[in-house]
C-alpha positions as CSV (number, residue, x, y, z in Angstrom):
1,M,9.3,-39.8,14.0
2,Q,8.7,-37.2,11.3
3,K,10.8,-34.6,13.1
4,I,13.7,-37.3,13.1
5,V,13.1,-38.0,9.5
6,L,12.9,-34.6,8.3
7,K,16.2,-33.7,10.2
8,F,18.0,-36.6,8.7
9,V,16.7,-35.8,5.1
10,T,17.5,-32.1,5.2
11,G,20.9,-32.8,6.4
12,L,23.4,-30.4,7.6
13,S,23.4,-26.6,6.4
14,P,26.4,-25.3,4.3
15,N,26.7,-22.4,7.0
16,A,26.3,-24.6,10.0
17,S,28.2,-23.6,13.1
18,A,31.0,-25.8,14.7
19,W,28.4,-27.0,17.3
20,E,25.9,-28.0,14.8
21,K,28.5,-30.0,12.9
22,K,29.6,-31.6,16.1
23,I,26.2,-32.8,17.0
24,Y,25.5,-33.8,13.4
25,K,28.4,-36.0,13.3
26,R,27.6,-37.6,16.7
27,Y,23.8,-38.1,16.0
28,G,22.9,-37.5,12.6
29,K,24.0,-40.9,11.0
30,I,21.7,-43.4,9.4
31,A,22.3,-45.8,12.6
32,N,21.2,-43.1,15.1
33,V,18.1,-42.4,13.0
34,C,17.1,-45.9,12.8
35,R,17.5,-46.6,16.4
36,Q,15.1,-43.5,17.2
37,I,12.7,-44.8,14.4
38,N,12.9,-48.1,15.8
39,Y,12.1,-46.9,19.2
40,D,9.1,-45.0,17.9
41,I,7.8,-48.0,16.5
42,K,8.2,-49.9,19.6
43,Q,6.3,-47.1,21.4
44,G,3.2,-47.7,18.9
45,A,4.0,-46.3,15.5
46,T,3.9,-48.7,12.8
47,N,6.4,-49.5,10.0
48,D,3.6,-48.8,7.5
49,Q,3.2,-45.2,8.9
50,V,7.0,-44.8,8.5
51,L,6.9,-45.9,4.9
52,L,4.0,-43.8,4.2
53,F,5.5,-40.7,5.5
54,L,8.7,-41.2,3.5
55,Q,6.5,-41.8,0.4
56,K,4.8,-38.5,1.4
57,I,8.0,-36.6,1.4
58,R,9.0,-38.1,-2.0
59,N,5.5,-37.4,-3.7
60,D,3.8,-34.5,-1.8
61,S,4.1,-31.0,-3.2
62,S,4.6,-29.4,0.3
63,F,8.1,-31.1,0.5
64,S,9.3,-29.9,-2.7
65,V,11.8,-27.3,-1.0
66,L,13.0,-30.4,1.0
67,R,13.6,-32.4,-2.2
68,A,15.5,-29.5,-3.8
69,I,18.2,-29.9,-1.2
70,N,21.4,-31.4,-2.6
71,G,21.8,-35.0,-1.4
72,S,18.3,-35.2,0.3
73,L,16.8,-37.7,-2.2
74,D,20.0,-40.0,-1.5
75,R,19.5,-39.9,2.2
76,L,15.6,-40.5,1.7
77,E,16.2,-43.5,-0.6
78,E,18.8,-44.8,2.2
79,L,16.2,-44.4,4.9
80,E,13.5,-46.2,2.8
81,N,16.0,-49.0,2.1
82,E,16.3,-49.5,6.0
83,F,12.5,-49.9,6.5
84,L,11.2,-51.7,3.3
85,P,10.3,-55.3,4.2
86,D,12.9,-57.8,3.1
87,K,12.1,-59.7,-0.1
88,K,12.2,-63.4,0.8
89,T,13.6,-65.6,-2.0
90,Y,12.6,-69.4,-1.9
91,H,14.8,-72.1,-3.2
92,W,13.1,-75.4,-3.8
93,Y,16.3,-77.6,-4.1
């Protein structure tokens, strides 16, 4: 799961080859990443572990190089929004 998240947040390098661009276009989108993470959750990982790792990427100093990449925080936020629990609203009428 961590490898998948890191690849998605890192994104495509500016000097990527045509093959890397093709593979990223096919498998690097948010839907494929969520599918792979959901498979890991099905196999035993928990949603809390996913959210904890995403928070670790956001706050830990060992991931500062990753956060410096252009657009990585946007992709991280997009991934967090997919796995945050929905806030339920109750209407009493």
